[in-house]
C-alpha positions in Angstrom: 120.7 99.6 129.8 119.3 100.4 126.4 121.7 103.4 126.1 124.6 101.0 126.8 123.4 98.6 124.2 123.0 101.4 121.7 126.5 102.8 122.5 128.1 99.4 122.0 126.2 98.9 118.7 127.6 102.3 117.5 131.2 101.2 118.6 130.7 97.9 116.8 129.5 99.5 113.6 132.2 102.1 113.7 135.1 99.7 114.1 133.8 97.1 111.8 133.0 99.8 109.3 136.6 101.1 109.4 138.0 97.6 108.9 135.6 96.8 106.1 136.3 100.1 104.4 140.0 99.6 104.4 139.7 96.0 103.3 137.3 97.0 100.6 139.8 99.7 99.4 142.6 97.1 99.4 140.4 94.7 97.4 139.5 97.3 94.8 143.2 98.3 94.3 144.3 94.6 94.0 141.4 93.6 91.8 142.2 96.4 89.3 145.9 95.3 89.2 144.8 91.7 88.8 142.5 92.6 85.9 145.3 94.5 84.2 147.6 91.5 84.6 145.0 89.2 83.1 144.7 91.6 80.0 148.5 91.4 79.6 148.4 87.6 79.8 145.4 87.4 77.4 143.1 85.9 79.9 139.4 86.6 79.3 137.7 88.8 82.0 135.1 86.1 82.8 138.1 83.8 83.7 139.8 86.5 85.8 138.1 86.8 89.2 140.2 87.8 92.3 137.6 86.3 94.6 137.8 83.0 92.8 141.6 83.1 92.9 141.4 83.8 96.7 139.1 80.8 97.2 141.3 78.5 95.1 144.4 79.7 96.9 142.8 79.1 100.3 141.5 75.5 99.5 144.9 74.6 97.9 146.9 75.8 100.9 148.8 73.3 103.0 146.4 72.3 105.8 149.3 71.0 108.0 150.9 74.4 108.1 147.6 76.2 108.6 146.9 74.0 111.7 150.5 74.7 112.8 149.7 78.4 112.7 146.9 77.9 115.3 149.0 75.5 117.4 151.7 78.2 117.6 149.0 80.8 118.4 147.8 78.6 121.2 151.3 78.2 122.6 151.9 82.0 122.5 148.8 82.5 124.6 149.8 79.8 127.1 153.0 81.9 127.7 151.0 85.1 127.8 148.7 83.6 130.5 151.7 82.4 132.6 153.3 85.9 132.3 150.0 87.5 133.3 149.7 85.2 136.3 153.2 86.4 137.4 152.1 90.0 137.2 149.0 89.3 139.2 150.8 87.3 141.8 153.2 90.2 142.4 150.3 92.3 143.6 148.8 89.5 145.7 146.2 88.4 143.2 146.0 84.7 142.8 144.3 83.7 139.6 144.1 80.2 138.2 145.9 79.5 134.9 142.7 78.2 133.3 140.8 81.3 134.0 143.7 83.6 133.0 144.1 81.8 129.7 140.4 81.7 128.9 140.1 85.4 129.7 142.8 86.2 127.2 141.2 84.1 124.5 137.9 85.8 125.2 139.5 89.2 124.8 140.6 88.3 121.2 137.0 87.2 120.4 135.6 90.5 121.7 138.3 92.5 119.8 136.9 91.1 116.5 133.8 93.1 117.0 134.9 96.0 119.3 138.6 96.8 118.8 140.5 97.3 122.1 137.3 96.7 124.2 138.6 93.1 124.5 141.3 94.2 127.0 138.6 95.5 129.3 136.5 92.3 128.7 139.6 90.3 129.7 139.9 92.1 133.0 136.2 92.0 133.6 135.9 88.2 132.9 138.7 87.4 135.4 137.4 89.8 138.0 133.9 88.4 137.7 135.0 84.7 137.6 137.3 84.9 140.7 135.7 87.9 142.5 138.8 90.1 142.1 139.5 93.8 141.9 138.8 95.0 138.3 141.0 98.1 138.4 144.1 96.3 139.7 143.7 93.5 137.1 143.2 96.2 134.4 146.6 97.7 135.5 148.3 94.4 134.7 146.5 94.2 131.3 147.7 97.7 130.4 151.2 96.6 131.5 150.9 93.5 129.4 150.0 95.5 126.3 152.7 98.1 127.0 155.3 95.3 127.1 153.9 94.2 123.7 154.4 97.6 122.2 158.0 97.8 123.6 158.6 94.3 122.2 157.3 95.3 118.8 159.7 98.3 119.0 162.6 95.9 119.6 161.4 93.7 116.7 161.2 96.8 114.5 164.8 97.7 115.4 165.9 94.1 114.5 164.0 94.3 111.3 165.8 97.6 110.4 169.1 95.8 111.0 168.4 92.9 108.8 166.4 94.5 106.0 167.2 98.2 105.9 167.4 98.2 102.1 163.9 96.8 101.8 162.5 99.3 104.3 164.1 102.2 102.3 162.4 100.8 99.2 159.1 100.7 100.9 159.4 104.3 102.1 160.4 105.5 98.6 157.5 103.7 97.0 155.1 105.1 99.6 156.6 108.6 99.7 153.2 110.3 100.2 152.6 108.2 103.3 156.1 109.0 104.7 155.6 112.7 103.9 152.3 112.8 105.7 153.7 111.1 108.8 156.7 113.5 108.8 154.5 116.5 108.4 152.3 115.3 111.3 155.2 114.7 113.6 157.0 118.0 112.8 153.8 120.1 113.0 154.2 122.5 116.0 150.4 122.7 116.4 150.3 119.0 117.3 152.9 119.4 120.0 151.2 122.6 121.4 147.8 120.8 121.5 149.4 117.8 123.2 151.1 120.1 125.8 147.9 122.0 126.5 146.0 118.7 126.9 148.5 117.4 129.5 148.5 120.7 131.4 144.7 120.8 131.6 144.6 117.1 132.5 147.0 117.6 135.4 145.2 120.8 136.6 141.8 119.0 136.6 143.1 115.9 138.3 144.8 117.9 141.0 141.9 120.3 141.7 140.2 119.8 145.0 136.7 120.2 143.5 137.3 117.4 141.0 138.8 115.1 143.7 135.8 115.5 145.9 133.2 115.0 143.2 131.6 111.5 142.8 133.1 111.2 139.3 136.5 112.6 140.4 136.9 110.3 143.4 136.1 107.3 141.2 138.6 108.4 138.5 141.3 109.0 141.2 140.7 105.5 142.7 140.8 103.9 139.3 144.1 105.6 138.4 145.7 104.6 141.8 144.6 101.0 141.3 145.8 101.0 137.7 149.2 102.3 138.9 149.4 99.5 141.5 148.7 96.9 138.8 151.3 98.7 136.5 154.0 98.5 139.2 153.5 94.7 139.4 156.5 94.2 137.2 158.9 95.4 139.9 157.8 92.6 142.3 157.8 89.7 139.8 159.3 86.7 141.6 161.2 85.2 138.7 162.3 88.0 136.3 164.3 85.5 134.1 161.1 83.4 133.6 159.2 86.5 132.9 161.6 87.6 130.1 161.6 84.0 128.8 157.8 84.0 128.3 158.0 87.6 126.8 160.5 86.4 124.2 158.6 83.1 123.6 155.4 85.0 122.8 157.0 86.9 120.0 159.0 83.9 118.7 155.7 82.1 118.4 154.2 85.1 116.5 157.2 85.0 114.1 156.9 81.2 113.5 153.2 81.7 112.9 154.2 83.9 110.0 156.8 81.4 108.8 154.2 78.6 108.9 151.9 80.8 106.9 154.6 81.3 104.3 155.0 77.5 104.0 151.3 77.0 103.6 151.1 79.2 100.5 153.0 78.2 97.3 154.0 81.8 96.2 155.6 82.5 99.6 156.9 79.1 100.5 160.3 79.8 98.9 160.9 83.1 100.6 163.7 83.2 103.2 164.3 84.5 106.7 164.6 88.3 105.8 161.2 88.4 104.0 159.6 86.5 106.9 160.9 89.0 109.5 159.8 92.0 107.4 156.3 90.7 106.7 155.9 89.6 110.3 156.9 93.1 111.5 154.6 94.9 109.0 151.7 92.5 109.8 152.2 93.2 113.6 152.0 96.9 112.9 148.8 96.3 111.0 147.2 94.4 113.8 148.3 97.1 116.3 146.2 99.8 114.4 142.7 99.9 115.9 140.4 97.9 113.5 138.7 94.5 114.1 141.6 92.0 114.4 143.6 94.2 112.1 141.1 93.9 109.3 142.2 95.9 106.3 145.3 97.5 107.9 147.0 94.1 108.3 146.2 93.2 104.7 147.5 96.5 103.3 150.8 96.3 105.1 151.4 92.6 104.4 150.7 93.1 100.7 153.1 96.1 100.5 155.8 94.1 102.4 155.5 91.1 100.1 155.8 93.3 97.0 159.3 94.1 98.1 160.2 90.4 97.5 158.5 90.0 94.1 155.2 88.7 95.3 152.4 90.1 93.2 149.6 92.2 94.9 147.0 89.5 94.1 149.2 86.8 95.7 149.9 89.0 98.6 146.1 89.6 99.0 145.6 85.8 99.1 148.3 85.3 101.7 147.0 88.1 103.9 143.5 86.7 103.8 144.7 83.1 104.4 146.5 84.2 107.5 143.7 86.5 108.6 141.1 83.8 108.3 143.3 81.0 109.7 144.1 83.0 112.9 141.6 85.9 113.4 138.6 84.0 112.2 139.1 80.2 112.7 141.6 80.3 115.6 140.1 83.3 117.6 136.5 82.3 117.2 137.2 78.6 118.0 139.3 79.3 121.1 137.2 82.3 122.1 133.9 80.3 122.1 135.6 77.5 124.1 136.9 80.1 126.5 133.5 81.6 127.0 132.0 78.1 127.8 134.8 77.2 130.2 134.6 80.5 132.0 130.9 79.7 132.5 130.0 83.4 132.1 127.3 84.8 130.0 128.0 87.8 127.7 125.5 89.7 129.9 127.5 89.1 133.0 130.7 90.4 131.4 128.7 93.4 130.0 127.3 94.1 133.4 130.8 94.1 134.9 132.0 96.5 132.3 129.0 98.8 132.9 129.8 98.6 136.6 133.2 100.1 135.7 131.5 102.7 133.4 133.1 101.2 130.3 
């Protein structure tokens, strides 16, 4: 038990450390640019604090639109819970909407501390609450997130279509980043290592010795039940409704970004194209493993807003306003309520995860 606690502490410190380091780097860069701008405008250094600006921007934001951001966040997760219920039902798992929704909200809360562990906590909470098969539930969770990645790909294609010029400008301004990504993708060593990893994995999984070992039998069982959960999409009763909720989830995400624009004066006058581009960049930032997208979300949103004439310091304020409105206020508020409504202790969820060797 102590080893498990120590391991979780290390994971927590690692992920939070990564997020804080990226956010700290973004702050240092924007603070330097802000100080230089103050010098050009003849503003004294003592009257030029980026943190003070951030505080003033936050308290002067439109509270109605910030509340609307969280209402839209709530609606998106109502749709996600309904869609998840449809997946579960297709593999003969009947879960109540209340428990499905609260398990999802709990997963966001966990992700703030341990990135991506929230998905396991989501499956563990529902399995514990309704005495269901963890592995099959986990299969539907993986499917749920896979659909999200595919949806983000579609959103990215749409973004390229409506704002290709701005994306080209971003790539040109960040040519080092583009060059590094290109070098990584075209490096033959990467593909050779990936191929070797796949060959070794297949060989190990198929070996009789591995299959008959205690660990191997458990891994094989886990994979089979994951596959069953993953195949749930084939047996969904109402595919049209499933697609409707999948679209609604991402529409709500987009309108959350739009409401955030309206809440902050420097972005309130921006149009549809900037909203789509910033929404896409922000989604990519949250996808990168860090606590709630801390740091990565800020960096990409700031870079996207610069394409439309929004200063780095204003972009920093906008990113933090959205981050705190959703990831801190919304996620913590709904997450704590979810934990209370599930009537499960953190120890019970942790015990379920340990039972699954997670």
